[in-house]
TIDOVO-400564 format. One record per residue: x, y, z of N, C-alpha, C, O in turn. Coordinates in steps of 0.001 Angstrom, whole numbers. Example, Ala and Ser with C-alpha at 12.3 -4.5 7.8 and 13.67 -1.06 7.14 Angstrom:
TIDOVO-400564
<<13190 -5690 7800> <12300 -4500 7800> <13200 -3300 7800> <14236 -3319 8465>>;
<<12850 -2250 7080> <13670 -1060 7140> <12900 30 7870> <13409 1138 8039>>;
This chain:
TIDOVO-400564
<<-66087 252158 -90596> <-65644 251240 -89492> <-65995 249829 -89754> <-67125 249541 -90149>>;
<<-65110 248961 -89559> <-65381 247487 -89916> <-65273 246731 -88581> <-64450 247012 -87709>>;
<<-66152 245779 -88508> <-66041 244875 -87301> <-66258 243392 -87995> <-67210 243049 -88696>>;
<<-65170 242650 -87626> <-65143 241170 -88062> <-65104 240396 -86880> <-64292 240653 -85991>>;
<<-65997 239376 -86790> <-65957 238318 -85779> <-65074 237017 -86335> <-65436 236266 -87240>>;
<<-63954 236937 -85656> <-63097 235872 -85992> <-63285 234593 -85217> <-64114 234527 -84308>>;
<<-62606 233687 -85529> <-62676 232467 -84715> <-62125 232531 -83338> <-61269 233375 -83069>>;
<<-62599 231620 -82372> <-62035 231697 -81095> <-62696 232916 -80223> <-62145 233256 -79176>>;
<<-63688 233458 -80599> <-64328 234536 -79922> <-63749 235796 -79947> <-63958 236545 -78992>>;
<<-62941 236220 -81030> <-62318 237557 -81152> <-63014 238406 -82131> <-63378 237958 -83219>>;
<<-63205 239624 -81765> <-63750 240583 -82682> <-62709 241632 -83157> <-62127 242314 -82314>>;
<<-62472 241774 -84409> <-61490 242686 -84850> <-62297 243977 -85360> <-63118 243921 -86276>>;
<<-61971 245129 -84671> <-62656 246344 -85001> <-61560 247291 -85714> <-60582 247726 -85107>>;
<<-61809 247536 -86943> <-60806 248241 -87737> <-61524 249632 -88055> <-62513 249641 -88787>>;
<<-61026 250786 -87507> <-61690 252070 -87577> <-60972 253001 -88638> <-60862 254212 -88447>>;
<<-60497 252368 -89757> <-59851 253127 -90785> <-60906 253860 -91525> <-62060 253442 -91618>>;
<<-60455 255029 -92080> <-61340 255781 -92934> <-60476 256284 -94006> <-59320 255883 -94132>>;
<<-61083 257270 -94884> <-60339 257761 -96009> <-58983 258346 -95664> <-58015 258087 -96378>>;
<<-58874 259130 -94590> <-57623 259799 -94181> <-56714 258827 -93345> <-57114 258273 -92322>>;
<<-55590 258687 -93814> <-54657 257585 -93356> <-54256 257843 -91990> <-53767 256908 -91356>>;
<<-54407 259099 -91387> <-54049 259264 -90043> <-55258 258953 -89011> <-55048 259039 -87801>>;
<<-56405 258625 -89467> <-57457 258281 -88663> <-57962 259328 -87524> <-58070 258959 -86355>>;
<<-58228 260495 -87885> <-58859 261428 -86959> <-60159 261006 -86404> <-60915 260342 -87114>>;
<<-60502 261341 -85159> <-61762 260967 -84638> <-62743 262164 -84483> <-62589 263042 -83633>>;
<<-63802 262121 -85410> <-64875 263016 -85235> <-65816 262621 -84228> <-65714 261498 -83734>>;
<<-66742 263428 -83856> <-67807 263006 -82920> <-68679 261826 -83470> <-69144 260957 -82732>>;
<<-68866 261865 -84863> <-69705 260811 -85420> <-68963 259438 -85304> <-69566 258407 -85008>>;
<<-67678 259483 -85544> <-66798 258318 -85504> <-66707 257805 -84014> <-66822 256605 -83769>>;
<<-66506 258706 -83067> <-66652 258282 -81601> <-67836 257592 -81219> <-67801 256597 -80494>>;
<<-69009 258141 -81735> <-70358 257525 -81436> <-70469 256174 -81973> <-71007 255239 -81379>>;
<<-69869 256113 -83270> <-69961 254826 -83925> <-69241 253710 -83230> <-69734 252598 -83036>>;
<<-68021 254093 -82866> <-67208 253084 -82089> <-67863 252787 -80737> <-67724 251654 -80275>>;
<<-68504 253627 -80121> <-69172 253385 -78895> <-70305 252356 -79164> <-70543 251441 -78376>>;
<<-70960 252546 -80268> <-72119 251702 -80634> <-71620 250236 -80980> <-72268 249246 -80642>>;
<<-70493 250171 -81636> <-70034 248877 -82028> <-69535 248084 -80786> <-69849 246906 -80615>>;
<<-68795 248736 -79982> <-68455 248160 -78683> <-69420 247755 -77788> <-69199 246760 -77098>>;
<<-70658 248480 -77666> <-71774 248161 -76868> <-72425 246884 -77435> <-72812 245996 -76675>>;
<<-72541 246799 -78753> <-73080 245698 -79543> <-72294 244375 -79139> <-72861 243340 -78790>>;
<<-70939 244536 -79228> <-70021 243392 -79042> <-70090 242956 -77659> <-69853 241779 -77387>>;
<<-70429 243900 -76655> <-70427 243401 -75254> <-71531 242547 -74973> <-71470 241659 -74123>>;
<<-72755 242839 -75809> <-73851 242113 -75654> <-73919 240654 -76378> <-74862 239873 -76260>>;
<<-72789 240443 -77118> <-72736 239219 -78021> <-71902 238120 -77181> <-70723 238338 -76904>>;
<<-72524 236985 -76802> <-71948 236042 -75980> <-70889 235247 -76690> <-70166 234481 -76052>>;
<<-70776 235398 -77961> <-69669 234714 -78711> <-68319 235343 -78449> <-67290 234674 -78534>>;
<<-68317 236636 -78127> <-67121 237558 -77992> <-66461 237325 -76700> <-67063 237405 -75629>>;
<<-65235 237039 -76812> <-64357 236926 -75491> <-63384 237974 -75461> <-63000 238279 -74332>>;
<<-62855 238648 -76498> <-61859 239693 -76598> <-62142 240565 -77820> <-62661 240126 -78847>>;
<<-61770 241813 -77639> <-61848 242795 -78894> <-60545 243360 -79121> <-59828 243729 -78191>>;
<<-60194 243445 -80430> <-58966 244089 -80866> <-59298 245358 -81660> <-60022 245320 -82655>>;
<<-58739 246497 -81183> <-58896 247730 -82008> <-57721 247921 -82881> <-56613 247646 -82420>>;
<<-57833 248350 -84056> <-56848 248552 -84983> <-57110 249542 -86061> <-58202 249561 -86630>>;
<<-56082 250423 -86385> <-56292 251456 -87362> <-56379 251108 -88785> <-56818 251881 -89637>>;
<<-55928 249868 -89027> <-55828 249421 -90486> <-54435 249316 -90961> <-53583 250012 -90409>>;
<<-54106 248511 -91940> <-52692 248152 -92335> <-52113 249477 -92958> <-52636 250086 -93891>>;
<<-50985 249822 -92322> <-50109 250993 -92820> <-50749 252332 -92421> <-50341 253404 -92867>>;
<<-51859 252208 -91486> <-52415 253608 -91137> <-52204 253811 -89651> <-51958 252855 -88916>>;
<<-52299 255028 -89218> <-52213 255359 -87855> <-53378 254848 -87091> <-54479 254676 -87613>>;
<<-53085 254584 -85715> <-54165 254152 -84886> <-55181 255264 -84676> <-56379 254984 -84657>>;
<<-54761 256500 -84520> <-55743 257560 -84324> <-54895 258891 -84133> <-54099 258941 -83195>>;
<<-55036 259921 -84954> <-54271 261172 -84847> <-55012 262275 -84167> <-55001 263437 -84571>>;
<<-55716 261815 -83016> <-56516 262846 -82269> <-57859 263149 -82636> <-58471 262317 -83306>>;
<<-58428 264247 -82288> <-59828 264659 -82632> <-59803 265352 -84077> <-58772 265863 -84514>>;
<<-60892 265334 -84719> <-60978 265934 -86120> <-60916 267413 -86063> <-61913 268053 -85728>>;
<<-59803 267989 -86372> <-59704 269440 -86315> <-60584 270199 -87108> <-60963 271313 -86743>>;
<<-61002 269584 -88361> <-61962 270299 -89152> <-63228 270515 -88463> <-63906 271490 -88790>>;
<<-63633 269715 -87538> <-64776 269861 -86684> <-64577 270654 -85453> <-65375 271530 -85121>>;
<<-63465 270340 -84737> <-63228 271036 -83511> <-62796 272388 -83603> <-63058 273156 -82677>>;
<<-62134 272797 -84653> <-61623 274120 -84809> <-62818 275184 -85078> <-62556 276386 -85129>>;
<<-64103 274714 -85242> <-65210 275404 -85298> <-65835 275743 -83910> <-66726 276585 -83796>>;
<<-65388 275135 -83000> <-66014 275329 -81646> <-65760 276730 -81089> <-64712 277326 -81337>>;
<<-66758 277262 -80311> <-66552 278648 -79880> <-66614 278637 -78252> <-66690 279705 -77646>>;
<<-66581 277482 -77619> <-66491 277378 -76198> <-67886 277393 -75495> <-68017 277849 -74359>>;
<<-68920 276878 -76215> <-70283 276852 -75740> <-70800 275544 -75533> <-70026 274705 -75073>>;
<<-72147 275174 -75830> <-72774 273824 -75567> <-72145 272810 -76380> <-72163 271626 -76043>>;
<<-71532 273265 -77548> <-70969 272165 -78441> <-69845 271582 -77802> <-69510 270440 -78118>>;
<<-69143 272300 -76838> <-68043 271533 -76167> <-68563 270616 -75246> <-68011 269521 -75128>>;
<<-69623 270926 -74524> <-70269 269951 -73569> <-70673 268576 -74221> <-70476 267481 -73695>>;
<<-71291 268800 -75493> <-71737 267592 -76340> <-70493 266858 -76767> <-70542 265628 -76764>>;
<<-69440 267435 -77117> <-68197 266775 -77503> <-67535 265879 -76301> <-67161 264712 -76414>>;
<<-67481 266611 -75240> <-66882 265877 -74015> <-67752 264793 -73575> <-67241 263789 -73078>>;
<<-69143 264904 -73721> <-70053 263682 -73431> <-69827 262602 -74350> <-69834 261455 -73903>>;
<<-69611 262822 -75658> <-69165 261694 -76592> <-67993 261167 -76206> <-67932 259938 -76164>>;
<<-66819 261952 -75842> <-65639 261406 -75501> <-65703 260450 -74148> <-65121 259374 -74017>>;
<<-66492 261057 -73243> <-66608 260304 -71859> <-67272 258877 -72197> <-66826 257808 -71781>>;
<<-68391 259022 -73005> <-69079 257674 -73284> <-68107 256713 -74037> <-68104 255515 -73753>>;
<<-67311 257209 -74959> <-66528 256292 -75647> <-65535 255687 -74845> <-65437 254460 -74820>>;
<<-64687 256517 -74097> <-63725 255966 -73040> <-64411 255040 -72097> <-63927 253925 -71900>>;
<<-65481 255411 -71512> <-66084 254674 -70489> <-66530 253404 -71106> <-66404 252401 -70403>>;
<<-67012 253269 -72253> <-67432 252083 -72895> <-66162 251143 -73123> <-66183 249982 -72715>>;
<<-65175 251617 -73714> <-63927 250724 -73920> <-63507 250208 -72688> <-63264 249003 -72611>>;
<<-63367 251037 -71580> <-62822 250382 -70327> <-63927 249657 -69534> <-63611 248828 -68680>>;
<<-65237 249956 -69800> <-66299 249385 -69063> <-67019 248187 -69489> <-67692 247537 -68689>>;
<<-66892 247850 -70811> <-67541 246525 -71332> <-66890 245383 -70702> <-65731 245478 -70297>>;
<<-67570 244306 -70597> <-67041 243174 -69967> <-65992 242512 -70727> <-65244 241743 -70123>>;
<<-65839 242712 -71988> <-64836 242010 -72766> <-63469 242767 -72829> <-63436 243940 -73201>>;
<<-62393 242119 -72480> <-61030 242740 -72552> <-60824 243372 -74017> <-61373 242872 -74999>>;
<<-60107 244351 -74087> <-59758 245074 -75313> <-58301 245154 -75582> <-57628 245544 -74628>>;
<<-57702 244881 -76626> <-56371 245018 -76972> <-56234 246037 -78128> <-56932 245948 -79138>>;
<<-55320 246998 -77949> <-55122 247949 -79012> <-53811 247615 -79909> <-52734 247343 -79379>>;
<<-53986 247658 -81223> <-52996 247322 -82100> <-52516 248595 -82674> <-53235 249104 -83535>>;
<<-51342 249240 -82320> <-51104 250720 -82675> <-49798 250709 -83679> <-48694 250205 -83475>>;
<<-50281 251429 -84828> <-49199 251655 -85709> <-49244 253136 -86047> <-50204 253795 -85648>>;
<<-48315 253681 -86723> <-48266 255132 -86964> <-48419 255941 -85663> <-47767 255656 -84659>>;
<<-49293 256951 -85709> <-49452 257809 -84595> <-50699 257491 -83782> <-51765 257145 -84292>>;
<<-50481 257638 -82456> <-51582 257668 -81429> <-51447 258875 -80788> <-50515 259014 -79997>>;
<<-52221 259775 -80994> <-52138 261252 -80515> <-53455 261720 -79972> <-54543 261590 -80534>>;
<<-53216 262300 -78768> <-54444 262893 -78201> <-55539 261877 -77921> <-55347 260913 -77180>>;
<<-56774 262136 -78578> <-57821 261149 -78480> <-57460 259821 -78773> <-57946 258864 -78170>>;
<<-56449 259698 -79869> <-56190 258280 -80162> <-55347 257596 -79011> <-55619 256454 -78640>>;
<<-54403 258270 -78505> <-53701 257859 -77458> <-54572 257448 -76196> <-54350 256401 -75586>>;
<<-55572 258332 -75844> <-56472 258144 -74758> <-57389 256855 -75047> <-57684 256095 -74125>>;
<<-57827 256642 -76362> <-58522 255408 -76662> <-57625 254190 -76266> <-58052 253285 -75548>>;
<<-56388 254219 -76763> <-55419 253170 -76409> <-55276 252929 -74875> <-55234 251790 -74410>>;
<<-55202 254046 -74118> <-55018 253899 -72768> <-56207 253312 -71927> <-56053 252926 -70768>>;
<<-57394 253275 -72591> <-58519 252651 -71995> <-58447 250997 -72283> <-59147 250179 -71687>>;
<<-57637 250732 -73130> <-57511 249308 -73452> <-56736 248489 -72459> <-55991 249137 -71724>>;
<<-56770 247191 -72301> <-56143 246437 -71398> <-54728 246077 -71757> <-53865 245988 -70883>>;
<<-54474 245865 -73044> <-53157 245704 -73501> <-52961 246624 -74680> <-53909 246929 -75403>>;
<<-51641 247100 -74892> <-51345 247862 -76122> <-50015 247380 -76779> <-48916 247435 -76228>>;
<<-50249 246924 -77969> <-49159 246464 -78839> <-48781 247414 -79864> <-49629 247741 -80695>>;
<<-47536 247929 -79912> <-47236 248916 -81003> <-46161 248336 -82003> <-45362 247444 -81717>>;
<<-46256 248930 -83129> <-45111 248526 -84055> <-43961 249502 -83813> <-44047 250556 -83182>>;
<<-42867 249003 -84407> <-41545 249778 -84175> <-41696 251188 -84722> <-41006 252083 -84234>>;
<<-42545 251440 -85696> <-42851 252677 -86256> <-43803 253577 -85629> <-44055 254693 -86085>>;
<<-44363 253060 -84519> <-45451 253764 -83779> <-44946 254989 -82986> <-43821 254966 -82485>>;
<<-45742 256038 -82867> <-45289 257144 -82054> <-46533 257687 -81282> <-47594 257943 -81851>>;
<<-46321 257844 -79929> <-47393 258250 -78893> <-47131 259599 -78573> <-45977 259972 -78361>>;
<<-48097 260366 -78518> <-48101 261920 -78267> <-49264 262325 -77554> <-50373 261895 -77871>>;
<<-49070 263215 -76504> <-50213 263842 -75800> <-50091 265396 -76055> <-49669 266076 -75119>>;
<<-50410 265987 -77191> <-49906 267324 -77531> <-50980 268415 -77240> <-50927 269493 -77834>>;
<<-51955 268140 -76327> <-53011 269140 -76033> <-52516 270552 -75814> <-52968 271500 -76456>>;
<<-51479 270683 -74796> <-51174 272183 -74491> <-50528 272733 -75649> <-50646 273943 -75840>>;
<<-49821 271988 -76503> <-49194 272624 -77727> <-50405 273160 -78711> <-50362 274206 -79358>>;
<<-51370 272325 -78686> <-52521 272765 -79688> <-53416 273909 -79115> <-54040 274670 -79855>>;
<<-53446 273992 -77576> <-54062 275102 -77135> <-55386 274630 -76339> <-56295 275424 -76094>>;
<<-55421 273280 -75958> <-56683 272814 -75172> <-56298 272158 -73998> <-55108 271888 -73834>>;
<<-57145 271862 -73151> <-56988 271291 -71869> <-56731 269790 -72002> <-57091 269220 -73032>>;
<<-56129 269118 -71017> <-55822 267703 -71004> <-56195 266943 -69824> <-55430 266136 -69295>>;
<<-57454 267215 -69378> <-57993 266537 -68250> <-57970 264949 -68329> <-57477 264190 -67494>>;
<<-58565 264636 -69429> <-58732 263029 -69564> <-57213 262535 -69734> <-56817 261610 -69024>>;
<<-56493 263048 -70522> <-55042 262532 -70770> <-54236 262496 -69532> <-53479 261557 -69287>>;
<<-54401 263574 -68704> <-53651 263656 -67423> <-54127 262611 -66544> <-53288 261910 -65979>>;
<<-55350 262415 -66356> <-56004 261304 -65534> <-55462 260092 -65974> <-54792 259413 -65196>>;
<<-55690 259701 -67246> <-55314 258410 -67728> <-53801 257981 -67579> <-53441 256873 -67183>>;
<<-53012 258960 -67934> <-51645 258826 -67812> <-51236 258443 -66404> <-50672 257375 -66170>>;
<<-51549 259387 -65417> <-51257 259099 -64119> <-51751 257700 -63564> <-51058 257018 -62809>>;
<<-52897 257366 -63966> <-53472 256085 -63530> <-52783 254891 -64170> <-52563 253887 -63493>>;
<<-52423 254964 -65495> <-51997 253780 -66159> <-50442 253801 -66010> <-49938 252708 -65756>>;
<<-49650 254812 -66120> <-48117 254833 -66124> <-47558 255533 -65027> <-46375 255325 -64757>>;
<<-48278 256394 -64298> <-47723 257082 -63153> <-47416 258570 -63396> <-47349 259053 -64526>>;
<<-47236 259253 -62278> <-47286 260757 -62336> <-46179 261313 -63013> <-46344 262357 -63644>>;
<<-44913 260686 -62967> <-43801 261270 -63509> <-43876 261269 -65241> <-43606 262259 -65920>>;
<<-44254 260084 -65730> <-44455 260102 -67176> <-45503 260936 -67598> <-45421 261520 -68679>>;
<<-46596 261069 -66777> <-47756 261875 -67118> <-47389 263405 -67188> <-47816 264172 -68052>>;
<<-46543 263742 -66162> <-45999 265197 -66271> <-45119 265522 -67373> <-45122 266630 -67910>>;
<<-44314 264496 -67735> <-43324 264803 -68834> <-44165 264829 -70177> <-43973 265712 -71014>>;
<<-45028 263910 -70336> <-45791 263879 -71686> <-46584 265166 -71770> <-46597 265806 -72821>>;
<<-47318 265606 -70580> <-48307 266756 -70727> <-47357 267972 -71044> <-47623 268711 -71992>>;
<<-46291 268173 -70282> <-45696 269510 -70407> <-44618 269652 -71450> <-44282 270749 -71896>>;
<<-44112 268561 -71805> <-43219 268620 -73086> <-43945 268503 -74406> <-43510 269047 -75421>>;
<<-45006 267821 -74384> <-45804 267640 -75598> <-44916 266853 -76578> <-45126 266976 -77785>>;
<<-43877 266005 -76097> <-42951 265448 -76848> <-43530 264087 -77552> <-44537 263524 -77121>>;
<<-42858 263665 -78573> <-43226 262305 -79035> <-42486 261278 -78374> <-41295 261378 -78082>>;
<<-43304 260165 -78114> <-42677 258916 -77463> <-42526 257783 -78661> <-43455 257150 -79162>>;
<<-41319 257702 -78946> <-41145 256480 -79938> <-41566 255200 -79232> <-41776 255160 -78019>>;
<<-41681 254136 -80064> <-42101 252896 -79454> <-41149 252275 -78484> <-41644 251648 -77548>>;
<<-39927 252358 -78573> <-39005 251766 -77615> <-39125 252624 -76253> <-39079 251996 -75195>>;
<<-39264 253916 -76225> <-39440 254562 -74957> <-40811 254266 -74457> <-40934 254121 -73241>>;
<<-41885 254154 -75240> <-43236 253949 -74845> <-43257 252469 -74128> <-44001 252230 -73177>>;
<<-42419 251574 -74653> <-42417 250198 -73976> <-41704 250421 -72628> <-42231 249940 -71625>>;
<<-40636 251059 -72525> <-39952 251301 -71353> <-40847 251897 -70208> <-40903 251398 -69084>>;
<<-41557 253036 -70613> <-42473 253661 -69782> <-43816 252961 -69529> <-44625 253518 -68787>>;
<<-44098 251825 -70071> <-45327 251030 -69762> <-46452 251439 -70584> <-47550 250918 -70388>>;
<<-46271 252422 -71589> <-47338 252853 -72446> <-47669 251748 -73313> <-48831 251567 -73678>>;
<<-46631 250933 -73696> <-46947 249625 -74530> <-46505 248517 -73778> <-45594 248616 -72956>>;
<<-47143 247395 -74034> <-46690 246171 -73348> <-45817 245173 -74407> <-45263 244179 -73937>>;
<<-45732 245429 -75629> <-45024 244785 -76626> <-44747 245620 -77769> <-45639 246403 -78096>>;
<<-43690 245601 -78429> <-43319 246293 -79677> <-42952 245221 -80671> <-42187 244311 -80351>>;
<<-43485 245311 -81872> <-43285 244344 -83005> <-42826 245092 -84309> <-42841 246322 -84354>>;
<<-42441 244362 -85308> <-42231 244797 -86596> <-43695 245192 -87154> <-44669 244506 -86843>>;
<<-43799 246187 -87890> <-45080 246657 -88506> <-45872 245498 -89077> <-47058 245352 -88782>>;
<<-45222 244660 -89903> <-45960 243530 -90569> <-46417 242501 -89592> <-47303 241711 -89918>>;
<<-45845 242464 -88373> <-46398 241584 -87444> <-47246 242031 -86389> <-47620 241287 -85482>>;
<<-47580 243334 -86500> <-48367 244064 -85432> <-49781 243328 -85215> <-50134 242987 -84086>>;
<<-50539 243110 -86312> <-51841 242571 -86048> <-51801 241123 -85592> <-52596 240668 -84769>>;
<<-50801 240400 -86188> <-50767 239062 -85605> <-50337 238985 -84091> <-50757 238093 -83354>>;
<<-49549 239889 -83709> <-49277 239840 -82283> <-50340 240214 -81350> <-50505 239631 -80279>>;
<<-51129 241285 -81799> <-52288 241690 -81032> <-53308 240649 -80985> <-53931 240496 -79934>>;
<<-53567 239878 -82050> <-54480 238869 -82107> <-53903 237608 -81286> <-54702 236789 -80830>>;
<<-52685 237470 -81120> <-52132 236565 -80409> <-52569 236685 -78929> <-53044 235736 -78305>>;
<<-52376 237905 -78419> <-52842 238288 -77118> <-54306 238064 -76960> <-54708 237554 -75914>>;
<<-55091 238378 -77844> <-56580 238262 -77770> <-56832 236736 -77695> <-57651 236289 -76891>>;
<<-56113 235916 -78552> <-56469 234460 -78512> <-56066 233930 -77161> <-56760 233039 -76673>>;
<<-55052 234369 -76526> <-54600 233873 -75156> <-55837 234280 -74167> <-56349 233466 -73399>>;
<<-56200 235469 -74267> <-57059 236045 -73270> <-58515 235146 -73561> <-59152 234633 -72640>>;
<<-58853 235069 -74786> <-60139 234158 -75166> <-60083 232819 -74706> <-61131 232203 -74512>>;
<<-58959 232292 -74507> <-58748 230833 -74131> <-59109 230639 -72562> <-59343 229543 -72052>>;
<<-59115 231816 -71918> <-59409 231820 -70396> <-60928 231568 -70116> <-61766 231759 -70997>>;
<<-61221 231178 -68988> <-62658 231152 -68619> <-63295 232574 -68719> <-62849 233523 -68074>>;
<<-64387 232669 -69582> <-64911 233902 -69881> <-65446 234538 -68551> <-65180 235713 -68295>>;
<<-66182 233787 -67723> <-66780 234255 -66545> <-65763 234956 -65620> <-66000 236054 -65116>>;
<<-64544 234222 -65408> <-63489 234720 -64567> <-62911 236046 -65145> <-62704 237025 -64428>>;
<<-62665 236020 -66465> <-62067 237249 -66994> <-62981 238532 -66979> <-62551 239653 -66710>>;
<<-64313 238238 -67305> <-65241 239433 -67455> <-65633 239830 -66094> <-65858 241031 -65949>>;
<<-65762 239057 -65052> <-66143 239612 -63781> <-64947 240359 -63174> <-65087 241395 -62523>>;
<<-63699 239747 -63435> <-62543 240487 -62910> <-62442 241889 -63619> <-62235 242890 -62932>>;
<<-62570 241967 -64847> <-62404 243246 -65561> <-63331 244306 -65023> <-62885 245426 -64776>>;
<<-64527 244026 -64842> <-65414 244925 -64296> <-64949 245421 -62858> <-65208 246557 -62461>>;
<<-64253 244500 -62114> <-63753 244888 -60788> <-62613 245857 -60892> <-62596 246934 -60296>>;
<<-61623 245402 -61711> <-60401 246193 -61824> <-60520 247534 -62598> <-59772 248478 -62343>>;
<<-61498 247589 -63564> <-61765 248723 -64257> <-62715 249740 -63762> <-62834 250871 -64234>>;
<<-63419 249221 -62718> <-64494 250079 -62231> <-63990 251443 -61623> <-64582 252487 -61900>>;
<<-62982 251427 -60861> <-62512 252749 -60424> <-62061 253666 -61516> <-62303 254872 -61462>>;
<<-61394 253102 -62530> <-60900 253923 -63736> <-62106 254559 -64258> <-62128 255784 -64377>>;
<<-63209 253771 -64614> <-64318 254233 -65243> <-65010 255304 -64404> <-65495 256303 -64935>>;
<<-65050 255085 -63084> <-65712 256141 -62243> <-64928 257424 -62301> <-65515 258504 -62230>>;
<<-63586 257339 -62430> <-62793 258526 -62561> <-63070 259203 -63882> <-63158 260431 -63908>>;
<<-63212 258495 -64964> <-63641 259201 -66147> <-64832 259971 -65987> <-64886 261098 -66480>>;
<<-65845 259462 -65317> <-67065 260242 -65114> <-66853 261512 -64414> <-67498 262504 -64753>>;
<<-65874 261562 -63327> <-65639 262557 -62607> <-64942 263729 -63387> <-65168 264928 -63225>>;
<<-64072 263169 -64245> <-63201 264181 -65235> <-64214 264838 -66089> <-63941 265967 -66498>>;
<<-65314 264316 -66410> <-66295 264793 -67470> <-66548 266292 -67228> <-66321 267184 -68045>>;
<<-67084 266453 -65906> <-67421 267894 -65539> <-66199 268877 -65530> <-66313 270062 -65843>>;
<<-65053 268307 -65156> <-63805 269175 -65133> <-63449 269542 -66656> <-63106 270665 -67025>>;
<<-63579 268478 -67431> <-63207 268687 -68788> <-64087 269610 -69474> <-63612 270379 -70310>>;
<<-65335 269608 -69202> <-66245 270592 -69857> <-65809 272104 -69437> <-65760 272999 -70281>>;
<<-65522 272297 -68181> <-65123 273646 -67791> <-63778 274019 -68393> <-63641 275126 -68912>>;
<<-62849 273204 -68350> <-61547 273396 -68967> <-61573 273761 -70390> <-61024 274764 -70847>>;
<<-62251 272878 -71081> <-62327 273093 -72566> <-63163 274269 -72987> <-62867 274903 -73999>>;
<<-64159 274568 -72270> <-64995 275726 -72592> <-63988 277074 -72341> <-63954 278010 -73140>>;
<<-63321 277028 -71325> <-62255 278077 -71088> <-61367 278290 -72276> <-61281 279361 -72876>>;
<<-60645 277081 -72603> <-59767 277196 -73663> <-60302 277512 -74980> <-59672 278263 -75725>>;
<<-61426 276995 -75332> <-62071 277388 -76602> <-62538 278851 -76730> <-62478 279511 -77767>>;
<<-62994 279255 -75588> <-63394 280640 -75524> <-62358 281553 -75785> <-62629 282616 -76343>>;
<<-61080 281248 -75419> <-59948 282123 -75625> <-59692 282341 -77104> <-59213 283403 -77502>>;
<<-60035 281257 -77996> <-59898 281425 -79339> <-58469 280839 -79930> <-58395 280466 -81101>>;
<<-57549 280797 -79195> <-56156 280430 -79645> <-56185 279016 -80143> <-55602 278744 -81193>>;
<<-56776 278167 -79512> <-56810 276724 -79926> <-57305 276496 -81342> <-56732 275708 -82095>>;
<<-58503 277278 -81741> <-58923 277168 -82984> <-57943 277647 -84106> <-57813 277049 -85174>>;
<<-57286 278752 -83770> <-56308 279357 -84683> <-55172 278271 -84935> <-54728 278061 -86064>>;
<<-54757 277629 -83851> <-53605 276717 -84007> <-54050 275423 -84789> <-53259 274807 -85504>>;
<<-55376 275044 -84611> <-55877 273886 -85316> <-55981 274250 -86809> <-55625 273438 -87663>>;
<<-56474 275485 -87138> <-56593 275773 -88434> <-55247 275934 -89209> <-55099 275657 -90400>>;
<<-54323 276402 -88401> <-52934 276359 -89125> <-52498 274986 -89505> <-52027 274746 -90617>>;
<<-52674 273991 -88479> <-52233 272708 -88723> <-53027 272070 -89895> <-52366 271303 -90596>>;
<<-54210 272237 -90200> <-55017 271648 -91118> <-54918 272592 -92523> <-55506 272237 -93545>>;
<<-54260 273603 -92474> <-54055 274572 -93644> <-55280 275428 -93865> <-55560 275784 -95010>>;
<<-55961 275747 -92922> <-57249 276691 -93072> <-56982 278112 -92651> <-57812 279016 -92743>>;
<<-55686 278247 -92152> <-55391 279677 -91751> <-54217 280268 -92429> <-53880 281426 -92182>>;
């Protein structure tokens, strides 16, 4: 994971790794949480941009190599704690966060984006909330979608597990702007520069106010998520589906 402090008080966080689809393991979630916490304490920073890297997906969900080994016990609770801390940090730090989305934003990847203040997608981006199809619960995804874009879109995304191409995501409010892939990062940085030009005290105090209820909701969903995911993983079907997807079954 790379973090570069640019001019005008912008931090560019690029969480690319060897796999071009950018799955999120527990270690990567904890690393991103630490990076964002450090940036929040840096008075130079006025806005953060999250980016999957050139030609790479923003995030293709959790790491199935890791999660497919779950059995429905304490490891589920630890995973949910890491997820909650990451989402709460993205939404809860004082610095606004812009997501630059190319390729896929799936499951955890889409939920990371939904915790951001603005989401810019490339024309080739695809957003999906496929938890039910994979065999796991979708407490966080359901809460975020209903809060950010409304109940109807949430219901359709959860129960169809369908892909939302960029134009539909823009219409439904999942994205605020759609650009050509080659213009994606520049567009996201343009939004960040505009935000950084505002009075920092005004922006940061307002973000704490408008995001406070959202973050509190994430904390409430934590316990629900632990119960739901323990139940789902105890059934065993989710692990089988994940192993088929990654070619281990």
